[in-house]
C-alpha positions in Angstrom: 110.4 67.7 186.7 109.7 70.0 183.7 108.0 73.2 184.5 104.5 73.6 183.0 103.9 76.9 181.3 101.9 78.4 178.4 102.2 76.6 175.0 104.3 77.9 172.2 102.3 81.0 171.1 104.0 81.2 167.7 103.1 77.6 166.9 99.5 78.3 168.2 99.3 81.4 166.1 100.4 79.6 162.9 97.7 76.9 163.5 94.9 79.4 164.2 95.9 81.5 161.1 95.8 78.5 158.8 92.5 77.5 160.4 91.0 80.9 159.8 92.2 81.1 156.2 90.8 77.6 155.6 87.4 78.5 157.0 87.1 81.6 154.8 88.3 79.7 151.7 86.0 76.8 152.3 83.1 79.2 152.1 84.4 81.1 149.1 85.2 77.9 147.1 82.0 75.9 148.0 79.3 78.5 147.8 78.3 77.6 144.2 78.4 73.9 144.9 76.4 74.3 148.1 73.7 76.3 146.2 73.5 73.7 143.4 73.5 70.6 145.6 71.6 71.8 148.7 70.0 75.1 147.6 72.1 76.8 150.3 75.4 78.6 149.5 76.2 78.4 153.2 75.8 74.7 153.6 79.5 73.8 153.6 80.4 76.8 155.7 77.9 75.7 158.4 79.4 72.2 158.4 82.9 73.6 158.5 82.2 75.8 161.4 80.8 72.8 163.3 83.9 70.7 162.6 86.3 73.6 163.4 84.5 74.1 166.7 84.8 70.3 167.5 88.4 70.4 166.4 89.2 73.4 168.7 87.6 71.8 171.7 89.6 68.6 170.9 92.8 70.6 170.6 92.2 72.3 174.0 91.5 69.0 175.7 94.6 67.4 174.1 96.7 70.4 175.3 95.8 69.5 178.9 95.9 65.7 178.7 98.5 63.6 180.6 101.1 62.7 178.0 102.3 59.6 179.9 98.7 58.3 180.1 98.5 58.9 176.4 101.6 56.7 176.1 99.9 53.8 177.9 96.9 54.1 175.6 98.9 54.0 172.4 98.8 50.3 171.7 95.1 49.8 172.5 94.3 52.8 170.3 96.4 51.3 167.5 94.4 48.0 167.8 91.2 49.9 167.6 92.3 51.9 164.6 93.4 48.6 162.8 89.9 47.1 163.5 88.3 50.3 162.0 90.5 49.9 158.9 89.2 46.3 158.5 85.6 47.4 159.0 85.6 49.7 156.0 85.7 46.6 153.8 82.6 45.0 155.5 79.4 45.5 153.4 76.8 47.5 155.2 79.4 49.2 157.5 81.9 50.6 155.0 80.8 53.4 152.8 82.2 53.6 149.2 82.8 57.1 147.7 84.3 57.6 144.2 85.3 53.9 144.1 87.2 54.0 147.4 86.3 52.2 150.7 87.7 54.8 153.1 84.7 55.6 155.3 82.5 54.0 158.0 78.9 55.3 157.9 77.4 56.7 161.1 74.0 57.8 160.0 74.4 61.1 158.2 78.0 61.3 159.3 81.1 59.2 158.5 84.4 58.5 160.0 87.6 58.0 158.0 89.8 55.3 159.8 92.9 56.2 157.9 92.9 59.6 159.7 92.7 57.8 163.1 95.6 55.4 162.1 97.9 58.3 161.2 97.7 59.7 164.7 97.9 56.3 166.5 100.9 55.2 164.4 102.8 58.3 165.6 101.9 57.5 169.2 102.9 53.8 168.9 106.1 54.7 167.0 107.1 57.2 169.7 106.4 54.7 172.4 108.5 52.0 170.7 111.4 54.2 170.0 111.5 55.7 173.5 111.9 52.4 175.2 115.5 52.0 173.9 116.5 54.5 171.2 119.8 52.7 170.6 117.9 49.5 169.7 116.9 51.1 166.4 120.5 50.7 165.1 120.0 47.0 165.1 118.0 45.8 162.0 116.7 42.6 163.6 115.7 44.0 167.0 114.9 47.6 166.1 114.1 48.2 162.4 112.4 44.9 161.6 109.5 45.2 164.2 108.9 48.8 163.0 108.8 47.8 159.3 106.5 44.9 160.2 104.0 47.3 161.8 104.3 49.8 159.0 103.8 47.0 156.4 100.6 45.9 158.1 99.1 49.4 158.4 100.2 50.3 154.8 98.7 47.1 153.4 95.4 47.7 155.0 95.3 51.3 153.8 96.2 50.3 150.3 93.2 47.9 150.2 90.9 50.9 150.4 92.9 52.1 148.3 94.7 55.2 149.5 98.2 55.7 148.3 98.4 59.4 149.5 97.8 58.5 153.2 100.2 55.5 152.9 102.9 57.8 151.6 102.2 60.3 154.4 102.5 57.6 157.1 105.6 56.1 155.5 107.2 59.6 155.3 106.4 60.3 159.0 107.9 57.0 160.0 111.0 57.8 158.0 111.5 61.1 159.8 111.0 59.5 163.2 113.6 56.8 162.4 116.1 59.5 161.5 115.4 61.3 164.7 115.9 58.0 166.6 119.4 57.6 165.1 118.8 54.7 162.7 121.8 53.7 160.6 122.1 55.5 157.3 122.5 52.2 155.5 119.2 51.1 156.9 117.5 54.4 156.0 118.8 54.2 152.4 117.7 50.5 152.1 114.3 51.4 153.5 113.9 54.4 151.1 114.9 52.2 148.1 112.5 49.5 149.1 109.7 52.1 149.6 110.3 53.6 146.1 110.1 50.1 144.7 106.9 49.3 146.4 105.3 52.6 145.3 106.3 51.9 141.7 104.8 48.4 142.0 101.6 49.8 143.5 101.3 52.2 140.6 102.0 49.6 138.0 99.4 47.2 139.5 96.5 49.7 139.2 95.5 51.0 135.8 93.9 54.1 137.3 97.2 55.0 139.0 99.1 54.6 135.7 96.6 56.9 134.1 97.4 59.5 136.8 101.1 59.2 136.0 100.4 59.7 132.3 98.2 62.7 133.1 100.9 64.1 135.4 103.5 63.8 132.6 101.3 65.3 129.9 97.9 66.4 131.2 97.1 68.2 127.9 97.2 64.8 126.0 93.7 64.2 127.4 92.4 67.5 128.6 88.8 66.4 129.1 89.7 63.1 130.7 92.7 62.0 132.6 94.4 65.4 132.7 91.2 67.4 133.4 91.7 68.0 137.1 95.4 68.9 136.8 94.7 71.4 134.0 91.8 73.0 135.9 94.0 73.4 139.0 96.7 75.1 136.9 94.0 77.3 135.2 93.1 78.4 138.8 96.6 79.1 139.9 97.8 80.8 136.7 95.2 83.7 136.4 95.7 84.5 140.1 98.8 86.4 139.3 100.5 88.3 142.1 97.5 89.4 144.2 94.7 87.1 142.9 91.3 87.8 141.4 90.0 88.8 144.8 88.2 86.9 147.5 85.0 85.3 146.2 85.9 86.1 142.6 87.1 82.6 141.5 86.0 81.3 138.1 86.9 77.7 138.7 84.5 77.3 141.6 81.6 77.4 139.1 81.9 73.6 139.0 84.9 73.5 136.7 87.5 72.2 139.3 86.4 69.0 141.1 87.1 68.8 144.8 87.8 72.6 144.9 86.9 72.9 148.6 88.7 69.7 149.7 91.8 68.3 148.1 92.2 71.2 145.7 91.5 74.2 148.0 95.1 75.4 147.5 94.2 76.1 143.8 91.4 78.3 145.0 93.8 80.2 147.3 96.1 80.8 144.4 93.3 82.0 142.2 91.6 84.3 144.6 94.5 85.5 146.8 97.3 85.1 144.2 101.0 84.4 144.6 101.0 86.5 147.8 98.2 84.5 149.4 99.7 81.2 148.4 103.1 82.2 149.7 101.6 83.2 153.1 100.0 79.8 153.4 103.3 78.1 152.6 105.2 80.3 155.1 102.7 79.5 157.8 103.4 75.8 157.2 107.1 76.4 157.4 106.5 78.3 160.6 104.5 75.4 161.9 107.3 72.9 161.0 110.1 75.1 162.6 108.3 75.5 165.9 107.2 71.9 165.9 110.7 70.6 165.4 112.0 73.2 167.9 109.5 71.8 170.4 110.8 68.3 169.7 114.4 69.4 170.4 113.5 70.8 173.8 111.1 68.0 174.8 111.6 66.8 178.4 112.0 63.1 177.5 112.5 60.7 174.6 108.8 59.8 174.2 107.5 63.4 173.9 110.5 64.2 171.7 109.7 61.5 169.2 106.0 62.3 169.4 106.7 65.9 168.5 108.8 64.9 165.6 106.1 62.5 164.3 103.2 65.0 164.7 105.2 67.8 163.0 106.3 65.5 160.2 102.7 64.2 159.7 101.2 67.6 159.1 104.2 68.9 157.1 104.5 65.9 154.7 100.7 65.9 154.1 100.8 69.6 153.3 103.8 69.2 150.9 102.1 66.3 149.1 98.8 68.2 148.7 100.4 71.4 147.4 102.7 69.4 145.1 99.7 67.7 143.6 97.8 71.0 143.1 100.7 72.8 141.5 101.4 69.9 139.1 104.7 68.8 140.7 103.3 65.5 141.9 100.7 63.1 140.4 97.1 63.5 141.6 96.4 61.6 144.8 93.5 62.1 147.2 95.0 63.8 150.3 93.7 66.9 152.0 95.5 70.1 153.0 95.8 70.2 156.8 93.7 73.0 158.5 92.5 74.3 155.2 90.6 71.6 153.3 86.9 71.0 154.2 86.6 67.9 156.2 85.4 66.2 159.3 87.6 63.3 160.6 90.7 64.7 158.9 90.3 68.1 160.6 89.4 66.9 164.0 92.2 64.3 164.3 94.7 66.9 162.9 93.6 69.3 165.7 94.0 66.5 168.3 97.5 65.9 167.0 98.5 69.6 167.1 96.9 69.8 170.6 99.3 67.1 171.8 102.1 69.0 170.1 101.1 72.2 172.0 100.9 70.1 175.1 104.5 69.1 174.6 105.6 72.7 174.0 104.3 73.6 177.5 107.1 71.3 178.9 109.7 72.0 176.3 112.9 73.5 177.5 
């Protein structure tokens, strides 16, 4: 039996450091918006502290949870998450924001089912792969059921629509299949098919094509399609080496949309400069290193695949977000883990890393 001990303190330190930076930057970037919208510059900070507290409690509980019991709950949790994904399209239950049906209203609060499905997909994938890891080398018996499940979940998420989350889930599944020893030919075919589907999804939606054009040349329409990208670059550029100083952002005066959520990394670059942005990137690298190290030392196949999935999920989402903010990728609505203001996203991310820390307590 594996010996239970304290969790990976380096991994825990990286998580808490990112969480602390995120809380400070949420306040700094949202103070003006809070004053304009709610006559309270501390509004978003107060809400963020509440969500961080809930997230920390959830992380501590997940660190102590029976992982094998979690395995037995994986499929019922997935069914519940799929039902929630369907409910966002039901009038009166789903809540539309900025043209997207991604939330379920719960009075003054809301839940984002796509955040629930990300975690449950990792649990189910780990459970499937752990039954017989060698089966994944068979396309019909191993890969096809996994692709069917991924297609169902991706299709429901794209109906919202939410391409960013779909890419994050597909990328996480890709890494888990590699860890399980899937054939290179199957991986290449899967990747090629995935690229083709992404291209088709972009071509089918005019607003996604507009984002591609804005990505290629944002200055062609600086007050329209390219506005958000340009404002993000105007935040990152003046930051220089050490930044303008904490609280000294110019873009937070309602120039950069979503500056405390999807584009908070631009605020970090503006106020804390290249040094601050680099520290955040290094913390994510540290998280990925310790997460995959935990997976390599996991006591069994299920917890090993689970650690790979949880680490990949956070790392891929962070890469997509920072790529969008820096102009390397087209704009897509996906938050920066631990740092962006958010409720469901933050809490379920903390649950996931709590499970990862739980695995590290048994890791050899």
